[in-house]
C-alpha positions as CSV (number, residue, x, y, z in Angstrom):
1,M,0.0,-17.7,8.7
2,S,0.2,-15.3,11.6
3,L,1.7,-11.9,11.6
4,E,4.7,-11.0,13.7
5,L,3.4,-8.5,16.3
6,K,5.7,-6.1,18.0
7,P,5.1,-5.3,21.7
8,V,4.2,-1.7,22.6
9,Q,3.2,-0.2,25.9
10,V,1.2,3.0,26.2
11,R,-0.1,5.0,29.1
12,L,-3.6,6.5,28.5
13,P,-5.3,9.4,30.3
14,E,-8.1,8.1,32.5
15,E,-10.9,9.3,30.2
16,A,-9.3,7.6,27.2
17,Y,-8.8,4.3,29.2
18,H,-12.5,4.4,30.1
19,M,-13.5,4.9,26.5
20,L,-11.3,2.0,25.5
21,D,-12.9,-0.2,28.2
22,L,-16.3,0.9,27.0
23,I,-15.6,-0.1,23.4
24,A,-14.0,-3.4,24.4
25,T,-17.1,-4.2,26.6
26,A,-19.5,-3.3,23.8
27,Q,-17.7,-5.4,21.3
28,D,-17.1,-8.3,23.8
29,K,-13.4,-8.2,23.1
30,D,-10.2,-8.1,25.1
31,L,-9.0,-4.6,26.0
32,G,-5.6,-5.1,24.3
33,E,-7.2,-6.5,21.1
34,V,-9.4,-3.4,20.8
35,A,-6.5,-1.1,21.5
36,R,-4.4,-2.8,18.9
37,E,-7.2,-2.6,16.3
38,L,-7.8,1.1,17.0
39,L,-4.1,2.0,17.0
40,Y,-3.6,0.1,13.8
41,E,-6.4,2.0,12.0
42,V,-5.1,5.3,13.1
43,L,-1.5,4.6,12.3
44,M,-2.3,3.2,8.9
45,G,-4.6,6.2,8.1
46,K,-2.1,8.9,9.2
47,G,0.8,7.1,7.7
48,H,-1.0,6.9,4.4
49,A,-1.8,10.6,4.5
50,I,1.8,11.4,5.1
51,K,2.9,9.2,2.2
52,V,0.4,10.8,-0.2
53,A,1.5,14.3,0.9
54,A,5.1,13.5,0.4
55,E,4.5,12.1,-3.0
56,R,2.5,15.2,-4.0
57,L,5.3,17.4,-2.7
58,S,7.9,15.4,-4.6
59,R,6.0,15.7,-7.8
60,A,5.4,19.4,-7.3
61,V,9.1,20.0,-6.6
62,T,10.2,17.9,-9.6
63,K,7.8,19.7,-12.0
64,G,8.9,23.1,-10.7
65,S,12.6,22.5,-10.9
66,G,12.6,22.3,-14.8
67,R,11.6,25.9,-15.2
């Protein structure tokens, strides 16, 4: 079963593009594949952190409203 992938275009500063190219070359992978993997890791990590913070805030507000 393959995942449905949504297309995204990004423009990178030259230095970031060169780092992406370096990583792709070192891993012997396609530039787009490496970019997708890195973007996925960052998005999932930051998204998770936001969800956790929102849940904590929600619990704090709920606990504090009964006083």
